[in-house]
N, C-alpha and C positions, 0 to 999 in steps of 0.2 A: 390761748391760755384763758381759762375761765376764772374770774375772781369770785371769792367766797364772801358774799355780802353779809353772811351771818356772823362774821367775826369783826365787823366794822362798827365804829361809832362815828357819829357826825359831830364835829366840833365847830362851834360858831363863836367868833370874837366880835366884840362891840367896842366902839369909841376909841379911846386911847390905846387899848390893847390891840385892836385891829391895826392902828397906825404903826405901832411899834413892831408888830410881827410882820406886817406887809401883806396880810391876807385876811379874809373874813370868814371863810368856810372851807373846811377840809374834812376828809374821811381818814380815820386812823384805823389800822388793823391791830387788834389786840389778840394775843395768843393764849389768853386765859379766859375763864368764864366771868370773872369780875376783876376790876382793878380800881384802886382808889383814885378819886378825882385829882388829888395832888400829884400823882404819877404822870397824868396827862399834862397838868400845868407845868411840870418840870420839862417835858418834851417840847412844849411851846417855846421855852427859853425866854420868856418875857421877864424883864428885870424888875417889874413892879412887885412889891411885897404881897404875898398871898393874903395878908390881912386887909388889903385895900380892894379886894375883889369879891364880887357877888357871883355865886355859882348857881346854875339851874340845870337839873337833869329832867328832861322831858317837860320843860316849862314849869317845873316846881323848884322853888328856891331851896337850896341845901347848903352843904359846906364841903370844904376840901377833904374831909375825912370820910365822906360818903363813897359808896361803891357804885361804879358804873359797869354795865353789862353790854355785851354785843347787841346792836340794834338800838341802843339809846342815843339820845341827842343831848349833847353837853354844851352849855353856853357859859362864857366868861364875860363879865362886864365890870367896869370900875364902879365903885360906890358913888352914887350920884348925890351931890349936895345942892341944895337950893338956896335961894336968897332973894 
């Protein structure tokens, strides 16, 4: 069986999100040409509020309402605070 890489997105999790989910990198297959980042966030099923997350598509900071397309790389990381 041959997989169709053209319908896949790479999802990377960092820090607390990675610890909660139990994984750091996965590929998801999407069945449409574009999907909102928030829909992928719901699939991850992480209980952190979306307002406390930084999102990047292809290493560019964006937001949960942005669209992701097959072949993109999506990263979720918690908001970092310093002190």
